[in-house]
N, CA and C atoms of all chains as a GROMACS GRO file, in nm:
protein
  552
    1MET      N    1  15.741 -14.454  -2.184
    1MET     CA    2  15.623 -14.324  -2.139
    1MET      C    3  15.515 -14.331  -2.131
    2ASN      N    4  15.446 -14.392  -2.280
    2ASN     CA    5  15.284 -14.393  -2.299
    2ASN      C    6  15.306 -14.489  -2.252
    3ASN      N    7  15.342 -14.623  -2.244
    3ASN     CA    8  15.305 -14.703  -2.133
    3ASN      C    9  15.271 -14.663  -1.952
    4LEU      N   10  15.345 -14.640  -1.957
    4LEU     CA   11  15.324 -14.558  -1.769
    4LEU      C   12  15.230 -14.496  -1.750
    5ASN      N   13  15.214 -14.356  -1.918
    5ASN     CA   14  15.070 -14.311  -1.846
    5ASN      C   15  15.029 -14.385  -1.910
    6THR      N   16  14.962 -14.484  -1.961
    6THR     CA   17  14.844 -14.553  -1.964
    6THR      C   18  14.795 -14.587  -1.867
    7LEU      N   19  14.951 -14.685  -1.791
    7LEU     CA   20  14.946 -14.746  -1.692
    7LEU      C   21  14.855 -14.675  -1.548
    8ILE      N   22  14.904 -14.494  -1.550
    8ILE     CA   23  14.884 -14.419  -1.404
    8ILE      C   24  14.706 -14.394  -1.483
    9ALA      N   25  14.716 -14.366  -1.606
    9ALA     CA   26  14.531 -14.312  -1.590
    9ALA      C   27  14.438 -14.476  -1.568
   10ASP      N   28  14.490 -14.615  -1.624
   10ASP     CA   29  14.450 -14.711  -1.585
   10ASP      C   30  14.414 -14.700  -1.388
   11TYR      N   31  14.517 -14.726  -1.289
   11TYR     CA   32  14.524 -14.670  -1.170
   11TYR      C   33  14.433 -14.567  -1.127
   12PHE      N   34  14.430 -14.450  -1.181
   12PHE     CA   35  14.353 -14.378  -1.173
   12PHE      C   36  14.140 -14.385  -1.171
   13LYS      N   37  14.150 -14.438  -1.271
   13LYS     CA   38  13.986 -14.479  -1.312
   13LYS      C   39  13.954 -14.572  -1.174
   14ASP      N   40  14.014 -14.690  -1.099
   14ASP     CA   41  14.045 -14.762  -1.050
   14ASP      C   42  14.075 -14.715  -0.898
   15SER      N   43  14.165 -14.651  -0.905
   15SER     CA   44  14.135 -14.576  -0.771
   15SER      C   45  14.002 -14.508  -0.793
   16ILE      N   46  13.987 -14.414  -0.847
   16ILE     CA   47  13.855 -14.330  -0.813
   16ILE      C   48  13.732 -14.368  -0.808
   17TYR      N   49  13.702 -14.515  -0.856
   17TYR     CA   50  13.626 -14.604  -0.762
   17TYR      C   51  13.544 -14.629  -0.667
   18LEU      N   52  13.727 -14.635  -0.619
   18LEU     CA   53  13.707 -14.715  -0.466
   18LEU      C   54  13.692 -14.556  -0.394
   19LEU      N   55  13.779 -14.441  -0.424
   19LEU     CA   56  13.697 -14.304  -0.366
   19LEU      C   57  13.574 -14.292  -0.338
   20ILE      N   58  13.499 -14.339  -0.507
   20ILE     CA   59  13.354 -14.323  -0.466
   20ILE      C   60  13.284 -14.390  -0.343
   21GLU      N   61  13.312 -14.486  -0.358
   21GLU     CA   62  13.254 -14.585  -0.244
   21GLU      C   63  13.231 -14.520  -0.121
   22ASN      N   64  13.429 -14.522  -0.108
   22ASN     CA   65  13.403 -14.482   0.037
   22ASN      C   66  13.328 -14.335   0.101
   23ALA      N   67  13.302 -14.296  -0.012
   23ALA     CA   68  13.242 -14.169   0.024
   23ALA      C   69  13.116 -14.206   0.031
   24ILE      N   70  13.040 -14.271  -0.120
   24ILE     CA   71  12.920 -14.314  -0.080
   24ILE      C   72  12.862 -14.379   0.056
   25ASP      N   73  12.933 -14.464   0.041
   25ASP     CA   74  12.922 -14.484   0.170
   25ASP      C   75  12.891 -14.394   0.394
   26ILE      N   76  12.991 -14.302   0.350
   26ILE     CA   77  13.026 -14.275   0.411
   26ILE      C   78  12.882 -14.166   0.442
   27HIS      N   79  12.843 -14.049   0.321
   27HIS     CA   80  12.731 -14.013   0.277
   27HIS      C   81  12.616 -14.127   0.391
   28ASN      N   82  12.594 -14.229   0.286
   28ASN     CA   83  12.473 -14.316   0.356
   28ASN      C   84  12.477 -14.305   0.466
   29ASN      N   85  12.608 -14.327   0.588
   29ASN     CA   86  12.610 -14.364   0.714
   29ASN      C   87  12.580 -14.225   0.790
   30ALA      N   88  12.634 -14.096   0.704
   30ALA     CA   89  12.630 -13.996   0.807
   30ALA      C   90  12.447 -13.928   0.804
   31ILE      N   91  12.382 -13.988   0.732
   31ILE     CA   92  12.241 -13.980   0.702
   31ILE      C   93  12.142 -14.030   0.862
   32ASN      N   94  12.227 -14.123   0.891
   32ASN     CA   95  12.147 -14.252   0.961
   32ASN      C   96  12.213 -14.159   1.092
   33LYS      N   97  12.358 -14.067   1.108
   33LYS     CA   98  12.404 -14.040   1.197
   33LYS      C   99  12.402 -13.873   1.149
   34PRO      N  100  12.337 -13.796   1.194
   34PRO     CA  101  12.300 -13.653   1.161
   34PRO      C  102  12.352 -13.570   1.253
   35ASN      N  103  12.432 -13.640   1.416
   35ASN     CA  104  12.463 -13.545   1.485
   35ASN      C  105  12.615 -13.602   1.453
   36ASP      N  106  12.672 -13.689   1.439
   36ASP     CA  107  12.808 -13.744   1.407
   36ASP      C  108  12.917 -13.644   1.326
   37ILE      N  109  12.954 -13.583   1.423
   37ILE     CA  110  13.109 -13.448   1.392
   37ILE      C  111  13.168 -13.493   1.361
   38TYR      N  112  13.223 -13.627   1.376
   38TYR     CA  113  13.366 -13.686   1.333
   38TYR      C  114  13.289 -13.732   1.138
   39LEU      N  115  13.167 -13.772   1.172
   39LEU     CA  116  13.121 -13.842   1.016
   39LEU      C  117  13.106 -13.690   0.942
   40SER      N  118  13.036 -13.635   0.942
   40SER     CA  119  13.045 -13.470   0.905
   40SER      C  120  13.191 -13.409   0.876
   41GLY      N  121  13.279 -13.472   0.986
   41GLY     CA  122  13.378 -13.350   0.895
   41GLY      C  123  13.501 -13.520   0.787
   42LYS      N  124  13.482 -13.635   0.807
   42LYS     CA  125  13.515 -13.692   0.667
   42LYS      C  126  13.440 -13.687   0.544
   43LEU      N  127  13.266 -13.691   0.605
   43LEU     CA  128  13.190 -13.623   0.501
   43LEU      C  129  13.247 -13.490   0.370
   44MET      N  130  13.282 -13.446   0.509
   44MET     CA  131  13.302 -13.318   0.382
   44MET      C  132  13.460 -13.290   0.321
   45ALA      N  133  13.521 -13.383   0.373
   45ALA     CA  134  13.731 -13.433   0.300
   45ALA      C  135  13.673 -13.447   0.176
   46TYR      N  136  13.627 -13.588   0.222
   46TYR     CA  137  13.547 -13.611   0.067
   46TYR      C  138  13.475 -13.578  -0.007
   47VAL      N  139  13.420 -13.460   0.030
   47VAL     CA  140  13.387 -13.418  -0.124
   47VAL      C  141  13.421 -13.266  -0.119
   48GLU      N  142  13.567 -13.220  -0.070
   48GLU     CA  143  13.626 -13.165  -0.092
   48GLU      C  144  13.727 -13.238  -0.251
   49VAL      N  145  13.770 -13.330  -0.185
   49VAL     CA  146  13.812 -13.429  -0.262
   49VAL      C  147  13.807 -13.444  -0.373
   50LEU      N  148  13.649 -13.515  -0.422
   50LEU     CA  149  13.644 -13.533  -0.532
   50LEU      C  150  13.587 -13.438  -0.601
   51SER      N  151  13.536 -13.335  -0.561
   51SER     CA  152  13.515 -13.135  -0.597
   51SER      C  153  13.628 -13.147  -0.691
   52LEU      N  154  13.771 -13.135  -0.574
   52LEU     CA  155  13.903 -13.087  -0.667
   52LEU      C  156  13.938 -13.151  -0.750
   53LEU      N  157  13.910 -13.336  -0.770
   53LEU     CA  158  13.886 -13.318  -0.912
   53LEU      C  159  13.851 -13.365  -1.002
   54GLN      N  160  13.673 -13.336  -0.971
   54GLN     CA  161  13.666 -13.333  -1.114
   54GLN      C  162  13.640 -13.106  -1.134
   55MET      N  163  13.653 -13.044  -1.061
   55MET     CA  164  13.726 -12.944  -1.148
   55MET      C  165  13.881 -12.967  -1.203
   56GLN      N  166  13.922 -13.035  -1.153
   56GLN     CA  167  14.062 -13.017  -1.211
   56GLN      C  168  14.070 -13.076  -1.345
   57ALA      N  169  13.975 -13.176  -1.361
   57ALA     CA  170  13.933 -13.219  -1.477
   57ALA      C  171  13.879 -13.122  -1.580
   58GLN      N  172  13.850 -13.038  -1.504
   58GLN     CA  173  13.793 -12.978  -1.624
   58GLN      C  174  13.880 -12.860  -1.650
   59ALA      N  175  13.947 -12.765  -1.571
   59ALA     CA  176  14.074 -12.757  -1.639
   59ALA      C  177  14.156 -12.777  -1.663
   60PHE      N  178  14.191 -12.925  -1.718
   60PHE     CA  179  14.249 -12.998  -1.825
   60PHE      C  180  14.220 -13.022  -1.866
   61SER      N  181  14.054 -12.976  -1.988
   61SER     CA  182  13.966 -13.064  -2.059
   61SER      C  183  13.959 -13.189  -2.057
   62ILE      N  184  13.975 -13.235  -1.930
   62ILE     CA  185  13.886 -13.335  -1.983
   62ILE      C  186  13.790 -13.445  -1.952
   63PRO      N  187  13.735 -13.462  -2.056
   63PRO     CA  188  13.585 -13.485  -2.026
   63PRO      C  189  13.578 -13.609  -1.956
   64LEU      N  190  13.528 -13.582  -1.861
   64LEU     CA  191  13.503 -13.660  -1.680
   64LEU      C  192  13.399 -13.765  -1.717
   65GLU      N  193  13.335 -13.779  -1.813
   65GLU     CA  194  13.309 -13.957  -1.838
   65GLU      C  195  13.446 -14.032  -1.885
   66SER      N  196  13.586 -13.997  -1.941
   66SER     CA  197  13.687 -14.093  -1.940
   66SER      C  198  13.775 -14.090  -1.840
   67LEU      N  199  13.696 -14.041  -1.698
   67LEU     CA  200  13.720 -14.061  -1.646
   67LEU      C  201  13.675 -14.083  -1.477
   68LYS      N  202  13.556 -14.131  -1.568
   68LYS     CA  203  13.451 -14.232  -1.482
   68LYS      C  204  13.422 -14.151  -1.353
   69LEU      N  205  13.394 -14.026  -1.395
   69LEU     CA  206  13.357 -13.897  -1.262
   69LEU      C  207  13.222 -13.824  -1.318
   70ASP      N  208  13.144 -13.898  -1.440
   70ASP     CA  209  13.072 -13.818  -1.466
   70ASP      C  210  12.891 -13.846  -1.434
   71LYS      N  211  12.915 -13.984  -1.354
   71LYS     CA  212  12.787 -14.009  -1.311
   71LYS      C  213  12.778 -13.917  -1.200
   72PHE      N  214  12.840 -13.827  -1.173
   72PHE     CA  215  12.800 -13.795  -1.035
   72PHE      C  216  12.826 -13.665  -0.978
   73GLU      N  217  12.804 -13.594  -0.937
   73GLU     CA  218  12.845 -13.478  -0.835
   73GLU      C  219  12.852 -13.426  -0.752
   74ALA      N  220  12.966 -13.452  -0.703
   74ALA     CA  221  13.021 -13.425  -0.561
   74ALA      C  222  12.915 -13.344  -0.445
   75GLU      N  223  12.957 -13.225  -0.515
   75GLU     CA  224  12.853 -13.134  -0.394
   75GLU      C  225  12.694 -13.191  -0.368
   76LYS      N  226  12.626 -13.169  -0.473
   76LYS     CA  227  12.566 -13.229  -0.496
   76LYS      C  228  12.494 -13.347  -0.459
   77ASP      N  229  12.548 -13.434  -0.456
   77ASP     CA  230  12.526 -13.570  -0.454
   77ASP      C  231  12.481 -13.594  -0.304
   78LEU      N  232  12.657 -13.557  -0.221
   78LEU     CA  233  12.698 -13.647  -0.097
   78LEU      C  234  12.663 -13.500  -0.010
   79LEU      N  235  12.664 -13.457  -0.096
   79LEU     CA  236  12.574 -13.322   0.077
   79LEU      C  237  12.401 -13.342   0.031
   80SER      N  238  12.350 -13.424   0.001
   80SER     CA  239  12.190 -13.478  -0.049
   80SER      C  240  12.193 -13.493   0.148
   81SER      N  241  12.032 -13.514   0.140
   81SER     CA  242  11.994 -13.620   0.259
   81SER      C  243  11.896 -13.701   0.156
   82ARG      N  244  11.930 -13.738   0.087
   82ARG     CA  245  11.883 -13.907   0.033
   82ARG      C  246  12.024 -14.006   0.011
   83ILE      N  247  11.947 -14.149   0.089
   83ILE     CA  248  12.038 -14.240   0.067
   83ILE      C  249  12.126 -14.300  -0.126
   84ILE      N  250  12.202 -14.347  -0.142
   84ILE     CA  251  12.247 -14.308  -0.305
   84ILE      C  252  12.284 -14.441  -0.299
   85SER      N  253  12.259 -14.489  -0.380
   85SER     CA  254  12.296 -14.692  -0.402
   85SER      C  255  12.488 -14.635  -0.512
   86LYS      N  256  12.557 -14.702  -0.514
   86LYS     CA  257  12.642 -14.730  -0.566
   86LYS      C  258  12.646 -14.753  -0.700
   87GLU      N  259  12.500 -14.862  -0.761
   87GLU     CA  260  12.512 -14.867  -0.896
   87GLU      C  261  12.461 -14.701  -1.010
   88GLU      N  262  12.381 -14.628  -0.943
   88GLU     CA  263  12.307 -14.553  -0.965
   88GLU      C  264  12.471 -14.405  -1.041
   89ILE      N  265  12.570 -14.442  -0.886
   89ILE     CA  266  12.677 -14.333  -0.944
   89ILE      C  267  12.704 -14.384  -1.048
   90ILE      N  268  12.813 -14.522  -1.010
   90ILE     CA  269  12.947 -14.621  -1.093
   90ILE      C  270  12.940 -14.656  -1.222
   91LYS      N  271  12.802 -14.750  -1.195
   91LYS     CA  272  12.825 -14.787  -1.331
   91LYS      C  273  12.761 -14.743  -1.446
   92THR      N  274  12.813 -14.761  -1.561
   92THR     CA  275  12.754 -14.680  -1.684
   92THR      C  276  12.626 -14.772  -1.737
   93MET      N  277  14.410 -14.140  -2.846
   93MET     CA  278  14.400 -14.234  -2.694
   93MET      C  279  14.565 -14.203  -2.571
   94ASN      N  280  14.636 -14.196  -2.649
   94ASN     CA  281  14.767 -14.192  -2.587
   94ASN      C  282  14.778 -14.019  -2.527
   95ASN      N  283  14.716 -13.931  -2.614
   95ASN     CA  284  14.737 -13.797  -2.508
   95ASN      C  285  14.686 -13.824  -2.488
   96LEU      N  286  14.500 -13.839  -2.458
   96LEU     CA  287  14.432 -13.897  -2.341
   96LEU      C  288  14.502 -13.954  -2.200
   97ASN      N  289  14.563 -14.061  -2.256
   97ASN     CA  290  14.610 -14.119  -2.062
   97ASN      C  291  14.770 -13.996  -2.068
   98THR      N  292  14.889 -13.936  -2.152
   98THR     CA  293  14.928 -13.830  -2.161
   98THR      C  294  14.878 -13.683  -2.057
   99LEU      N  295  14.773 -13.712  -2.028
   99LEU     CA  296  14.702 -13.529  -2.011
   99LEU      C  297  14.685 -13.602  -1.841
  100ILE      N  298  14.620 -13.712  -1.854
  100ILE     CA  299  14.572 -13.772  -1.748
  100ILE      C  300  14.586 -13.799  -1.667
  101ALA      N  301  14.788 -13.869  -1.694
  101ALA     CA  302  14.875 -13.871  -1.599
  101ALA      C  303  14.926 -13.680  -1.529
  102ASP      N  304  14.984 -13.618  -1.656
  102ASP     CA  305  14.999 -13.476  -1.586
  102ASP      C  306  14.856 -13.392  -1.497
  103TYR      N  307  14.708 -13.439  -1.573
  103TYR     CA  308  14.634 -13.437  -1.410
  103TYR      C  309  14.626 -13.433  -1.281
  104PHE      N  310  14.669 -13.626  -1.291
  104PHE     CA  311  14.626 -13.647  -1.144
  104PHE      C  312  14.769 -13.612  -1.088
  105LYS      N  313  14.929 -13.536  -1.135
  105LYS     CA  314  15.041 -13.536  -1.073
  105LYS      C  315  14.972 -13.384  -1.014
  106ASP      N  316  14.916 -13.336  -1.142
  106ASP     CA  317  14.901 -13.224  -1.062
  106ASP      C  318  14.801 -13.188  -0.930
  107SER      N  319  14.644 -13.290  -0.984
  107SER     CA  320  14.590 -13.320  -0.834
  107SER      C  321  14.610 -13.392  -0.747
  108ILE      N  322  14.740 -13.422  -0.757
  108ILE     CA  323  14.748 -13.487  -0.603
  108ILE      C  324  14.824 -13.389  -0.547
  109TYR      N  325  14.938 -13.291  -0.627
  109TYR     CA  326  15.013 -13.231  -0.533
  109TYR      C  327  14.897 -13.125  -0.411
  110LEU      N  328  14.796 -13.073  -0.514
  110LEU     CA  329  14.708 -13.030  -0.469
  110LEU      C  330  14.627 -13.118  -0.297
  111LEU      N  331  14.589 -13.230  -0.351
  111LEU     CA  332  14.547 -13.300  -0.207
  111LEU      C  333  14.634 -13.290  -0.057
  112ILE      N  334  14.764 -13.323  -0.194
  112ILE     CA  335  14.924 -13.322  -0.083
  112ILE      C  336  14.879 -13.188   0.067
  113GLU      N  337  14.884 -13.072  -0.042
  113GLU     CA  338  14.898 -12.944   0.024
  113GLU      C  339  14.766 -12.939   0.122
  114ASN      N  340  14.608 -12.954   0.061
  114ASN     CA  341  14.536 -12.982   0.184
  114ASN      C  342  14.528 -13.042   0.266
  115ALA      N  343  14.622 -13.158   0.258
  115ALA     CA  344  14.641 -13.279   0.336
  115ALA      C  345  14.709 -13.194   0.452
  116ILE      N  346  14.833 -13.149   0.419
  116ILE     CA  347  14.884 -13.094   0.521
  116ILE      C  348  14.870 -12.977   0.608
  117ASP      N  349  14.781 -12.871   0.480
  117ASP     CA  350  14.759 -12.805   0.624
  117ASP      C  351  14.581 -12.838   0.703
  118ILE      N  352  14.493 -12.999   0.706
  118ILE     CA  353  14.438 -13.000   0.806
  118ILE      C  354  14.503 -13.040   0.890
  119HIS      N  355  14.604 -13.127   0.891
  119HIS     CA  356  14.705 -13.118   0.954
  119HIS      C  357  14.747 -13.101   1.070
  120ASN      N  358  14.824 -13.014   1.018
  120ASN     CA  359  14.900 -12.856   1.098
  120ASN      C  360  14.780 -12.805   1.159
  121ASN      N  361  14.650 -12.778   1.091
  121ASN     CA  362  14.554 -12.740   1.234
  121ASN      C  363  14.509 -12.775   1.281
  122ALA      N  364  14.500 -12.931   1.286
  122ALA     CA  365  14.436 -12.988   1.365
  122ALA      C  366  14.546 -13.041   1.461
  123ILE      N  367  14.686 -13.013   1.466
  123ILE     CA  368  14.798 -13.060   1.592
  123ILE      C  369  14.771 -12.916   1.727
  124ASN      N  370  14.708 -12.786   1.609
  124ASN     CA  371  14.665 -12.676   1.710
  124ASN      C  372  14.504 -12.683   1.780
  125LYS      N  373  14.440 -12.805   1.751
  125LYS     CA  374  14.276 -12.803   1.779
  125LYS      C  375  14.301 -12.941   1.798
  126PRO      N  376  14.351 -13.053   1.908
  126PRO     CA  377  14.355 -13.141   1.902
  126PRO      C  378  14.201 -13.241   1.991
  127ASN      N  379  14.130 -13.114   2.040
  127ASN     CA  380  13.966 -13.186   2.033
  127ASN      C  381  13.876 -13.134   1.968
  128ASP      N  382  13.930 -13.063   1.845
  128ASP     CA  383  13.856 -13.066   1.754
  128ASP      C  384  13.791 -13.151   1.646
  129ILE      N  385  13.719 -13.209   1.682
  129ILE     CA  386  13.690 -13.338   1.606
  129ILE      C  387  13.624 -13.410   1.466
  130TYR      N  388  13.537 -13.250   1.432
  130TYR     CA  389  13.517 -13.208   1.304
  130TYR      C  390  13.702 -13.201   1.208
  131LEU      N  391  13.705 -13.193   1.249
  131LEU     CA  392  13.860 -13.160   1.214
  131LEU      C  393  13.970 -13.280   1.193
  132SER      N  394  13.951 -13.375   1.294
  132SER     CA  395  13.959 -13.550   1.354
  132SER      C  396  13.930 -13.578   1.220
  133GLY      N  397  13.830 -13.584   1.167
  133GLY     CA  398  13.737 -13.694   1.073
  133GLY      C  399  13.792 -13.641   0.961
  134LYS      N  400  13.807 -13.504   0.933
  134LYS     CA  401  13.810 -13.495   0.822
  134LYS      C  402  13.982 -13.505   0.731
  135LEU      N  403  14.113 -13.459   0.868
  135LEU     CA  404  14.220 -13.596   0.867
  135LEU      C  405  14.192 -13.710   0.837
  136MET      N  406  14.131 -13.776   0.907
  136MET     CA  407  14.132 -13.924   0.885
  136MET      C  408  14.070 -13.949   0.707
  137ALA      N  409  13.973 -13.886   0.712
  137ALA     CA  410  13.972 -13.900   0.528
  137ALA      C  411  14.087 -13.855   0.484
  138TYR      N  412  14.148 -13.767   0.506
  138TYR     CA  413  14.292 -13.766   0.409
  138TYR      C  414  14.326 -13.884   0.365
  139VAL      N  415  14.378 -13.939   0.542
  139VAL     CA  416  14.497 -14.038   0.514
  139VAL      C  417  14.463 -14.145   0.460
  140GLU      N  418  14.272 -14.168   0.461
  140GLU     CA  419  14.228 -14.294   0.422
  140GLU      C  420  14.254 -14.294   0.250
  141VAL      N  421  14.265 -14.119   0.234
  141VAL     CA  422  14.218 -14.157   0.085
  141VAL      C  423  14.359 -14.155   0.001
  142LEU      N  424  14.474 -14.078   0.106
  142LEU     CA  425  14.636 -14.019   0.034
  142LEU      C  426  14.694 -14.267   0.049
  143SER      N  427  14.652 -14.271   0.167
  143SER     CA  428  14.662 -14.434   0.195
  143SER      C  429  14.644 -14.492   0.065
  144LEU      N  430  14.518 -14.539   0.078
  144LEU     CA  431  14.435 -14.560  -0.098
  144LEU      C  432  14.504 -14.535  -0.214
  145LEU      N  433  14.571 -14.408  -0.228
  145LEU     CA  434  14.647 -14.355  -0.375
  145LEU      C  435  14.790 -14.437  -0.346
  146GLN      N  436  14.831 -14.419  -0.239
  146GLN     CA  437  14.981 -14.488  -0.231
  146GLN      C  438  14.988 -14.635  -0.234
  147MET      N  439  14.828 -14.724  -0.189
  147MET     CA  440  14.858 -14.847  -0.190
  147MET      C  441  14.819 -14.897  -0.283
  148GLN      N  442  14.735 -14.828  -0.390
  148GLN     CA  443  14.689 -14.818  -0.516
  148GLN      C  444  14.794 -14.887  -0.601
  149ALA      N  445  14.890 -14.768  -0.573
  149ALA     CA  446  15.006 -14.744  -0.672
  149ALA      C  447  15.082 -14.842  -0.713
  150GLN      N  448  15.130 -14.917  -0.602
  150GLN     CA  449  15.188 -15.023  -0.529
  150GLN      C  450  15.135 -15.177  -0.616
  151ALA      N  451  14.994 -15.142  -0.610
  151ALA     CA  452  14.930 -15.259  -0.687
  151ALA      C  453  14.962 -15.263  -0.826
  152PHE      N  454  14.948 -15.126  -0.881
  152PHE     CA  455  14.960 -15.124  -1.021
  152PHE      C  456  15.078 -15.170  -1.007
  153SER      N  457  15.231 -15.182  -0.941
  153SER     CA  458  15.324 -15.144  -1.004
  153SER      C  459  15.410 -15.021  -1.040
  154ILE      N  460  15.302 -14.956  -0.984
  154ILE     CA  461  15.336 -14.781  -1.061
  154ILE      C  462  15.481 -14.751  -0.938
  155PRO      N  463  15.549 -14.674  -0.998
  155PRO     CA  464  15.620 -14.607  -0.902
  155PRO      C  465  15.625 -14.472  -0.814
  156LEU      N  466  15.621 -14.454  -0.699
  156LEU     CA  467  15.525 -14.326  -0.601
  156LEU      C  468  15.620 -14.247  -0.655
  157GLU      N  469  15.784 -14.229  -0.711
  157GLU     CA  470  15.773 -14.139  -0.721
  157GLU      C  471  15.758 -14.057  -0.905
  158SER      N  472  15.709 -14.158  -0.949
  158SER     CA  473  15.660 -14.108  -1.118
  158SER      C  474  15.550 -14.023  -1.046
  159LEU      N  475  15.452 -14.058  -0.942
  159LEU     CA  476  15.300 -13.973  -0.945
  159LEU      C  477  15.328 -13.908  -0.812
  160LYS      N  478  15.449 -13.878  -0.790
  160LYS     CA  479  15.468 -13.754  -0.644
  160LYS      C  480  15.422 -13.818  -0.513
  161LEU      N  481  15.443 -13.892  -0.511
  161LEU     CA  482  15.337 -13.980  -0.373
  161LEU      C  483  15.479 -13.976  -0.341
  162ASP      N  484  15.654 -14.018  -0.356
  162ASP     CA  485  15.733 -14.085  -0.273
  162ASP      C  486  15.786 -14.018  -0.119
  163LYS      N  487  15.764 -13.882  -0.132
  163LYS     CA  488  15.791 -13.813  -0.011
  163LYS      C  489  15.757 -13.757   0.106
  164PHE      N  490  15.706 -13.864   0.091
  164PHE     CA  491  15.505 -13.906   0.182
  164PHE      C  492  15.465 -14.013   0.265
  165GLU      N  493  15.444 -14.034   0.328
  165GLU     CA  494  15.348 -14.144   0.404
  165GLU      C  495  15.263 -14.131   0.475
  166ALA      N  496  15.136 -14.114   0.420
  166ALA     CA  497  15.049 -14.070   0.467
  166ALA      C  498  15.005 -14.124   0.609
  167GLU      N  499  14.987 -14.231   0.610
  167GLU     CA  500  14.915 -14.256   0.723
  167GLU      C  501  15.084 -14.204   0.901
  168LYS      N  502  15.180 -14.216   0.792
  168LYS     CA  503  15.282 -14.169   0.954
  168LYS      C  504  15.286 -14.096   0.960
  169ASP      N  505  15.312 -13.943   0.823
  169ASP     CA  506  15.289 -13.830   0.828
  169ASP      C  507  15.236 -13.767   0.871
  170LEU      N  508  15.111 -13.788   0.852
  170LEU     CA  509  15.009 -13.731   0.840
  170LEU      C  510  14.896 -13.739   1.013
  171LEU      N  511  14.939 -13.844   1.053
  171LEU     CA  512  14.879 -13.890   1.142
  171LEU      C  513  15.000 -13.873   1.285
  172SER      N  514  15.148 -13.814   1.253
  172SER     CA  515  15.272 -13.774   1.355
  172SER      C  516  15.227 -13.650   1.460
  173SER      N  517  15.274 -13.588   1.505
  173SER     CA  518  15.202 -13.485   1.618
  173SER      C  519  15.316 -13.347   1.561
  174ARG      N  520  15.369 -13.376   1.508
  174ARG     CA  521  15.469 -13.230   1.444
  174ARG      C  522  15.432 -13.157   1.339
  175ILE      N  523  15.436 -13.057   1.299
  175ILE     CA  524  15.387 -12.974   1.189
  175ILE      C  525  15.466 -12.995   1.101
  176ILE      N  526  15.442 -13.002   0.986
  176ILE     CA  527  15.516 -13.060   0.870
  176ILE      C  528  15.488 -12.908   0.744
  177SER      N  529  15.625 -12.892   0.750
  177SER     CA  530  15.593 -12.780   0.591
  177SER      C  531  15.615 -12.907   0.478
  178LYS      N  532  15.509 -12.789   0.421
  178LYS     CA  533  15.481 -12.835   0.213
  178LYS      C  534  15.604 -12.876   0.160
  179GLU      N  535  15.720 -12.806   0.169
  179GLU     CA  536  15.849 -12.854   0.102
  179GLU      C  537  15.874 -12.953   0.127
  180GLU      N  538  15.887 -13.015   0.275
  180GLU     CA  539  15.976 -13.125   0.259
  180GLU      C  540  15.873 -13.238   0.189
  181ILE      N  541  15.773 -13.252   0.219
  181ILE     CA  542  15.726 -13.304   0.172
  181ILE      C  543  15.634 -13.390   0.061
  182ILE      N  544  15.628 -13.260  -0.010
  182ILE     CA  545  15.608 -13.229  -0.202
  182ILE      C  546  15.746 -13.173  -0.265
  183LYS      N  547  15.785 -13.093  -0.215
  183LYS     CA  548  15.949 -13.076  -0.372
  183LYS      C  549  16.029 -13.144  -0.358
  184THR      N  550  16.049 -13.188  -0.501
  184THR     CA  551  16.167 -13.284  -0.515
  184THR      C  552  16.384 -13.213  -0.536
   0.00000   0.00000   0.00000
């Protein structure tokens, strides 16, 4: 069971990396297309998903850095009007 | 470290439950509002997120049932044109 949980933890960290990459792509794309309502909807869903994961981590008392979620504030960063580089958010 | 991984696994299962609930709400809402482009964008993002989590689980050889992701096929269910009840997808 410990092995499975270790695998799940690795899986989660790998997946969250991919989700943040997707979110940054959509964010940067949406800045260039402010009238694209479909893209705005996609972006808002990613904000919801990543905010939920960050809030849940706090509820479970899990340090955000252990989930690779610490370089990033979903609402603040993804709803900002500046282009974000993946390096600044994801790399430690 | 094992304790942290157990906590992360519990956190993930709890969070995925909430994400699927959100996705079902948006799906059911979108069926009633087929012309709502913003809602379509949100739904498509949830499909992306949940499909990615299901595909990643397979890549990590994690049984979907251990993640509570087995009652559900993100693309097939969320892009169907029928109302989904949360019970059929989430409960075991």
